[in-house]
Structure formats: structure tokens, C-alpha cells
N, C-alpha and C positions, 0 to 999 in steps of 0.2 A: 438430545444431540441430533444434529442434522447429518445424514450420511451413514455409511456402513463401516467406517474406519473405527479404530479403537478410540475410546473416550479419553481425552486428556483435559477434562474440564478444569478451569482455573478455580482454585479454592479460595474461600474468603480470606484465609491467612495469607495466601500469595497475593491476593488483591490488595490487602492492606499494606503488605510489604512494598508492592509496586508503587502505589499512590504515595507512600511515605518517603520513597527514595528516588523519585524520578529526576529531580533537578540535580542532585548531587552526583548521579551516576556518570554523567558525561560532561558536566559543565557547560550545558547548552544555552543557559540563560544569559547570553551575551547580546549586546545591542545589535551587532551585525546580523546575528542569526534571527532574532525576533523581528527584524525589519520586514522579513518576508511574510510575517503572520499578522499584519495589521488587520483589524476587523473591517475597516473601510478601505476600499481601493480608489485610487485617483489616477488621472492621466490615462495612459494606454491601458493599464490594467483595469481601470474603471470602465473604459469603453468595452473591454473584453467581457466584463461581467454583464454589461447591458446587452451585448450581442448574443450572449449565450442564455439570456432569459427566455422564458416561454414564448415561442412564436409558432404560428400555424404550420409552417413547413417542416419544422423539426420535431415538435412535440407530438405530432399525430403519429409518429413512427415509434412503434414499440422497440425498446432496446433488445438487441440480440442476446438471448440467454445461452450460456455455455457452461462447461463443467466447472465445478468448484475446485478441482485439482486435488492433489494428494496432501496438501499441507494445512487443511482446515482444522481449527480447534474451536469447540463451542465454549461458551462462558467468557467471551472477551469482555473487557471492562468498558463502561460508558465513560468516555473521556475525549476531550478535544485534541490534546497533545499525546500522541501515541509513540513518540520517539524513545522514551524510556532510556535515555542516555546514549542512543545510537548516533554516531557521527555520520555526516554526509551533507550533500547540498540540500538546503531547506526547500520544502515543497508545501505550499499552502493550498488545500483543496476547497473549492466552493461548489457543492453539488446541489442541484435542484430536483426534487422528486415530484413528478406530475402524473396525473391520470390520463394516459394517452387515449382512452376511449370516452372521455367525458370533457371534451373541449380543453384538454391540457390544464385542468385546474390543479392547484397545488395539493399535495397529500400531507397535511400537517400530522405530526405524530408518527410518521413513518420512521422506522429505525434503520439507519444505513450502517452497515458493518463492513469494514475493510481490513485487509491483511496483505502484507507483501514482504519480500525478502529485504535483507540489509544490503549495504554497499558491496559485500563480497558474495552475495547470492544465498545466504543462509536465512532460514525461517526460524523464529523462536518456536521451541517445542520439538524441532526436528534438526538440531544442529549436527547430528551425525550423518546427515545426507550430504554427499559430495556434490558441490555446485558445478563441477566440471572445470576443465582448464587447470590453471594453477592459481590457488588462492591461499592466503594465510589461514591457519587453523582457527576455527571459531570456538571450539570446546576445550576448556582447560581442565574440566573434571567430569568424567563420564557419568558420575552419580547425580550431579546437579545441573549439568549443562543445559538440559531441556526444560528447566524450571522457569526460565525467563519468559516474559510475555511481550517483548518489544514488537512494535510495528503491527499491532492489532488493536481494534477498538470499535466502539459504536458511537454514533451521535444521533440524537432525536430531532427530526425536522421541525422547524418553527412554523408559524402560521402561513408563511410563504413557501413551505416545502423545502426550505434551505437548511443544509448542514455544512459545517466547516471542520476541517481537520488540519492539524499541524503535524507534519511528518518529514521524512527525507525522500529524496529522489531514489527510487529502488535501483538496485544493481541488476544482475542477470545471472542465470544459470543455464547450463546446457540441457536441452536444445531450444529453450524458450527465448523470446524477445523480452524486453523490459515491460513489466506489467504490474497492475495492482488488482487483487481479487475483491469482489464486492457482492454483498447480499442485501436486499431490501426486505425488511420484515414489517408487517402490520398486525394490529390486533393484540399485541403483547404489552408489557409494561416494564419499567425500570424496577429492578428488585435486587437488593444486596449488591449494588454496584455494577450489575450487568443487566441484560435484557432477557425477560422470560416470557414464554407463551407466544400466542399468535401463530402466524405462518410466514413462510418465506415466499414472497411474490416474484422475486427476480434474483437470479444468480448470474453474475457476469464478470467481466474483466475490463480494466481501463488500460489503454495503450498510449505510447509516447512516440512522438516524431523521431525518426531514426537519426536525423542530423543533430538534434538537441541531445538525445541520449548519448550518442557517441562522443560528443564534445564533453559532456559531464563525465564520461568514463575515463577521460584523460586526467582528471583531477584526483587528488587524494580524498578519501581512502580508496576510491574505486579503481584507480590505476594499478593497485597491487593484485587485482584479479585479472589475469591474462588468459587469453584463449580466443575461440571463435564465437563472436557475438552474432545472434540470429536477428536479421532485420525483419521488419513487418511483412514484407512480401514472402518471406520463407517461414513465417511462424505457423505452427500447426493449429492455432486457435483463432487468431485475428482473421476476420473474413473480408477485410478490405472495405467495410461499409462506412468508414468515416465515423462521425459522431454516433450514429445508430449502432455501430459496431464497437463503441467504447473508446474511440480516439479522443483524447483530451485536447482542449484548447489551452495552450501554454503561453504565458507571458513572463518574460524575464523581469526580475525585480530591478535589476540595473542592466541596461543594454550593454553588450560587449563584455560582461563580467558574469559568466554562468555560475561561478562559485557563490554569488550572493543569493541565488535561489530562484525559484519559479512559483508562479501562481497558476493553478490548473482549474479549469471550469468545464462543467458538463451538465446537461439536462437529462435526467433519467426518465424516459417515458415508460411507465409500467402499467400493468393491469392489476388493480388492488384485489380483484376477485380470483386471480389465478394463483396457482401454487407451483413453484419451480425451485427445488432444493439444489439441483445441479449435481447431486451425489451419484457417482457411478456412470455419468454420461460423458463420454469422450475421454481424451487422454491429455493430461497436462504435461506429460513427458519430462518431469523434473529429474535432476540428478543423473546426467549422462545417458539419457534415453530411457530411464526406468519410469515408474509411476503409472503403468498401465491400469486403466480402470479406477483411478483415484487412490492407488496404493503407494505409500511413500517409498522412494527408491532405496535400494540397499547400497552398501559400499561405505568404506571408511572415509572420513574427511581428510584433507591434507594435514600433514604433521610437521612440515618444514618451515612454517611461518610463526609469527608471534601469536599468542593466545588472545582471547577477548579481554582478559585483564590487562594485557599490554596495551591493547588498543584504547582502553578507557583511561589510561594513566598518563596520557600526554605524548605518546609516541607518534610517529608520522602516520600510523594507521588511524589514529584518533584526531587528526588535525582538525581544528575548528575551521568552519567555512570562512570565517573572517580572515584567518591566517592564510588559508588556501587561496583566497582571492588575491592576496599580495603576490604570491609566487606564480599565480596563473596569469596575472595581468602583464 
């Protein structure tokens, strides 16, 4: 396990349960949702993919390493679709891992691991952490609420150093801006559905344009989490470094209709010889200002909203993005 927090490794039994029930959990396999996750991009999105490919000016810059934050779990599954039934605006990520010290050559076989909160600011494994503001309750049963593994996963880079993920646009929690956590591993191998061995070369976070994020947060289910959203300029982690600081290039699947989803692109310039776990360095500040030194924040979650089971059964909290697009247009 990476870091000094308590181990919550995903067991084989849980891994099998997850992979066996992903599609049924939230009914996400609809045509409108999958449109954001096409393997090949065309038009404006295709241009974005080309623009964010390896180029001398960007890939020679090492990505800025930052804290892993308080919500890390080791043992995430190797899977492209990490939604696990979670509702939200679709986000298709295309990430390219390159060696910033060797002419920006691709790093095939690199394992890219990401994790992020759901539309209301909750992380799987830590659903008793209050996201701040006013949000529907996430946990319906204290004994099993943290057994879910949604919005966490690995992908192994192909010969071009590219990995792709299917997820949702993250929500937010106090006092952080909208973000995705990432680690890049090398030297290990896929084993028992996860990634074992090797070392962590890079630990960082991805960030989102404020204007796009705040537009997304007006949609269901995000709009049910109210409170003060932290912009990039006021975030305690984002350093203002643009792509080198983790700022994603985002392209709308359908212009003028954010509910249809986004494609996100970024080139990760790493040093394959370095080791940076991100554990214990810095403050992710999750959960109403807690989380000092990578410790999960204390505090009970809200109890005056619908439970997660409500959200996944077709209520407004679990509105399919295709339906949300009709009400948002």
C-alpha cells in the first residue's frame, strides 16, 4: 500500500462483485451516455487529441507532483469504465504518458491510476466524510457504505503511452476545486484484477476550467450539492501552471449541451526513474477543512437527503445525462 493511512485494499471477492454488476447498477449503458466514450474522436475533439499529443514545448516539462490527498485506496481495479453505476455528466479521458527526460518518448506499460469524488463530493471507501455545504446523504448503511469502489481504477498504457478512461465529471467538496487524483506506476504487472509491484513515479491531480465546471454543477445530479465552490485561483493545490500543473484540455461532445459530456486530454511528462508516492506531502483539505497531512476528515455526512439507493433507482439524483440534456437545453 502506498502512504501511511489505514489499508482498505479491495478484496478479490469485492472485485468480482464490482465487475459483475457494473452495468446494472445505474443503467448507464444508454446510447447518449456512450457517445462520449467513442474510441476514436473526430472533428473538434479529434483536433484536440492531436494538439495534446507529444510536442517539444510541452512534454519536456515534468508534471508537477502534489499530495495524494486523504482519500486514496490501494488495490483499485484495472478497468476502463470506472463509473460503477454512478450518475453524472460523462467524461472520457485520453492521457498520454511520456518520458520528459528522454525526448518525450512514450512510456508503454505505464499504469495510470485515477480516483475522484462523485457528483455530490463523496469518495468510495470514505462515504462518511462530509463534503461540505448541503448535499444528499450518500451512505444508507454504515456497515457496508464504504464497500463500494466507484470512480477508481487503473489502465495500462499502450505502445504510444496512451490510456483511456470512461468516468463522470467530478463534483466538489469543501474547500477544494473540482479535481481528479492520479498516480503513474511503472515496473509492476496486472495481477488478480489489479496492478501489483513496481513503483510510483508520479503523484498528481487533474483540474478543470472554472467556467465549464460551474456550468456542469447547475445540472442534475450536481445541483443538489449546494455551497461555496472553490475556483482554481483559490485552490490550495493547483499551482496555476496550466497543463504542467494538471489542467485538462476539455472538449464538449456536443457544443452548447454540457449534459452530453466532455472529452479530456493531457500529456503526462514523467521521470520513469523517479519515485514520488505523494503520501503525507501537503494538504488536500477535504471535508470542510480537515484532511491535514493526508488524514481523512472527520464529521458525519448530511442526513436530510435521499440515500445512494434512492439515487440509483431512477430519482432525480440519478438522472441519466441524456434526460438531463433535455431539461438543460
